[in-house]
Short mmCIF file of the C-alpha atoms (twelve columns), coordinates in Angstrom:
data_MODEL
# 
_entry.id   MODEL 
# 
loop_
_atom_site.group_PDB 
_atom_site.id 
_atom_site.type_symbol 
_atom_site.label_atom_id 
_atom_site.label_alt_id 
_atom_site.label_comp_id 
_atom_site.label_asym_id 
_atom_site.label_seq_id 
_atom_site.Cartn_x 
_atom_site.Cartn_y 
_atom_site.Cartn_z 
_atom_site.pdbx_PDB_model_num 
ATOM 1  C CA . UNK A 1  -1.434  -9.403  -0.498  1 
ATOM 2  C CA . UNK A 2  -5.018  -8.450  -1.214  1 
ATOM 3  C CA . UNK A 3  -4.017  -5.385  -3.229  1 
ATOM 4  C CA . UNK A 4  -1.314  -7.211  -5.223  1 
ATOM 5  C CA . UNK A 5  -3.780  -9.956  -6.129  1 
ATOM 6  C CA . UNK A 6  -6.513  -7.491  -7.118  1 
ATOM 7  C CA . UNK A 7  -4.121  -5.485  -9.294  1 
ATOM 8  C CA . UNK A 8  -2.800  -8.640  -10.933 1 
ATOM 9  C CA . UNK A 9  -6.290  -9.973  -11.686 1 
ATOM 10 C CA . UNK A 10 -7.298  -6.569  -13.095 1 
ATOM 11 C CA . UNK A 11 -4.217  -6.560  -15.343 1 
ATOM 12 C CA . UNK A 12 -2.785  -3.425  -13.735 1 
ATOM 13 C CA . UNK A 13 0.252   -5.284  -12.358 1 
ATOM 14 C CA . UNK A 14 2.045   -8.043  -14.215 1 
ATOM 15 C CA . UNK A 15 3.616   -10.722 -12.059 1 
ATOM 16 C CA . UNK A 16 5.990   -13.306 -13.487 1 
ATOM 17 C CA . UNK A 17 4.290   -15.969 -11.350 1 
ATOM 18 C CA . UNK A 18 0.774   -16.533 -10.029 1 
ATOM 19 C CA . UNK A 19 -0.022  -14.133 -7.165  1 
ATOM 20 C CA . UNK A 20 -0.011  -16.835 -4.482  1 
ATOM 21 C CA . UNK A 21 3.464   -18.008 -5.535  1 
ATOM 22 C CA . UNK A 22 4.797   -14.452 -5.891  1 
ATOM 23 C CA . UNK A 23 3.474   -13.523 -2.438  1 
ATOM 24 C CA . UNK A 24 4.889   -16.629 -0.737  1 
ATOM 25 C CA . UNK A 25 8.291   -15.998 -2.335  1 
ATOM 26 C CA . UNK A 26 8.201   -12.326 -1.310  1 
ATOM 27 C CA . UNK A 27 7.320   -13.245 2.274   1 
ATOM 28 C CA . UNK A 28 10.288  -15.611 2.319   1 
ATOM 29 C CA . UNK A 29 12.701  -12.731 1.718   1 
ATOM 30 C CA . UNK A 30 14.685  -11.325 4.624   1 
ATOM 31 C CA . UNK A 31 13.086  -8.212  6.078   1 
ATOM 32 C CA . UNK A 32 9.671   -8.812  4.496   1 
ATOM 33 C CA . UNK A 33 6.718   -9.459  6.754   1 
ATOM 34 C CA . UNK A 34 3.022   -8.952  7.188   1 
ATOM 35 C CA . UNK A 35 1.825   -5.888  9.085   1 
ATOM 36 C CA . UNK A 36 -1.021  -6.401  11.507  1 
ATOM 37 C CA . UNK A 37 -4.157  -4.346  11.001  1 
ATOM 38 C CA . UNK A 38 -4.346  -2.735  14.425  1 
ATOM 39 C CA . UNK A 39 -7.146  -0.590  15.821  1 
ATOM 40 C CA . UNK A 40 -4.823  2.419   15.517  1 
ATOM 41 C CA . UNK A 41 -4.228  1.781   11.825  1 
ATOM 42 C CA . UNK A 42 -7.954  1.287   11.184  1 
ATOM 43 C CA . UNK A 43 -8.788  4.540   12.973  1 
ATOM 44 C CA . UNK A 44 -5.986  6.363   11.144  1 
ATOM 45 C CA . UNK A 45 -7.284  5.055   7.799   1 
ATOM 46 C CA . UNK A 46 -10.783 6.187   8.699   1 
ATOM 47 C CA . UNK A 47 -9.495  9.685   9.404   1 
ATOM 48 C CA . UNK A 48 -8.119  10.118  5.873   1 
ATOM 49 C CA . UNK A 49 -10.813 12.011  3.978   1 
ATOM 50 C CA . UNK A 50 -12.528 10.148  1.170   1 
ATOM 51 C CA . UNK A 51 -12.001 13.250  -0.940  1 
ATOM 52 C CA . UNK A 52 -8.232  12.799  -0.489  1 
ATOM 53 C CA . UNK A 53 -8.134  9.060   -1.245  1 
ATOM 54 C CA . UNK A 54 -11.367 7.521   -2.463  1 
ATOM 55 C CA . UNK A 55 -10.224 3.876   -2.298  1 
ATOM 56 C CA . UNK A 56 -10.596 2.450   1.243   1 
ATOM 57 C CA . UNK A 57 -7.745  -0.025  0.630   1 
ATOM 58 C CA . UNK A 58 -5.458  2.866   -0.339  1 
ATOM 59 C CA . UNK A 59 -6.375  4.602   2.921   1 
ATOM 60 C CA . UNK A 60 -5.537  1.415   4.877   1 
ATOM 61 C CA . UNK A 61 -2.199  1.060   3.086   1 
ATOM 62 C CA . UNK A 62 -1.249  4.705   3.634   1 
ATOM 63 C CA . UNK A 63 -2.259  4.535   7.294   1 
ATOM 64 C CA . UNK A 64 -0.238  1.347   7.761   1 
ATOM 65 C CA . UNK A 65 2.887   2.906   6.254   1 
ATOM 66 C CA . UNK A 66 2.399   6.025   8.360   1 
ATOM 67 C CA . UNK A 67 1.866   4.104   11.611  1 
ATOM 68 C CA . UNK A 68 4.895   1.870   10.967  1 
ATOM 69 C CA . UNK A 69 7.094   4.751   9.827   1 
ATOM 70 C CA . UNK A 70 7.663   2.818   6.597   1 
ATOM 71 C CA . UNK A 71 8.241   4.153   3.112   1 
ATOM 72 C CA . UNK A 72 5.304   3.363   0.826   1 
ATOM 73 C CA . UNK A 73 6.420   2.045   -2.572  1 
ATOM 74 C CA . UNK A 74 3.808   2.963   -5.157  1 
ATOM 75 C CA . UNK A 75 3.201   4.163   -8.657  1 
ATOM 76 C CA . UNK A 76 -0.354  5.266   -7.876  1 
ATOM 77 C CA . UNK A 77 -0.583  8.965   -8.796  1 
ATOM 78 C CA . UNK A 78 -3.398  9.564   -6.270  1 
ATOM 79 C CA . UNK A 79 -1.303  8.268   -3.374  1 
ATOM 80 C CA . UNK A 80 1.796   10.113  -4.588  1 
ATOM 81 C CA . UNK A 81 -0.235  13.334  -4.852  1 
ATOM 82 C CA . UNK A 82 -1.738  12.815  -1.386  1 
ATOM 83 C CA . UNK A 83 1.731   12.249  0.103   1 
ATOM 84 C CA . UNK A 84 3.085   15.331  -1.654  1 
ATOM 85 C CA . UNK A 85 0.197   17.536  -0.518  1 
ATOM 86 C CA . UNK A 86 0.105   16.360  3.095   1 
ATOM 87 C CA . UNK A 87 3.659   15.263  3.850   1 
ATOM 88 C CA . UNK A 88 2.053   12.712  6.155   1 
ATOM 89 C CA . UNK A 89 3.563   9.569   4.642   1 
ATOM 90 C CA . UNK A 90 6.927   8.820   3.042   1 
ATOM 91 C CA . UNK A 91 6.572   7.473   -0.477  1 
ATOM 92 C CA . UNK A 92 8.857   6.260   -3.217  1 
ATOM 93 C CA . UNK A 93 7.601   6.508   -6.774  1 
ATOM 94 C CA . UNK A 94 8.300   3.126   -8.349  1 
ATOM 95 C CA . UNK A 95 7.666   4.533   -11.826 1 
ATOM 96 C CA . UNK A 96 11.024  6.332   -11.737 1 
# 
């Protein structure tokens, strides 16, 4: 939610509705939920080298996907490159 809002405000993601409305609607969809930031996820995020992913939020998102065994949907070339190089997180390139 934080990342979607930041990207929308920065103009990097265009939402058809204000972020708060878009997020509430997304959370109302079947199978969509909020992942808890657990100590394990925080530690995992901290173990990702800054040289691999400079943005701390990106490290938290990658660690969350990895810990949950989820596929990370992203168009961020840095995250896609990291996933390709390490094989440590499943990603789907949304630009395709």
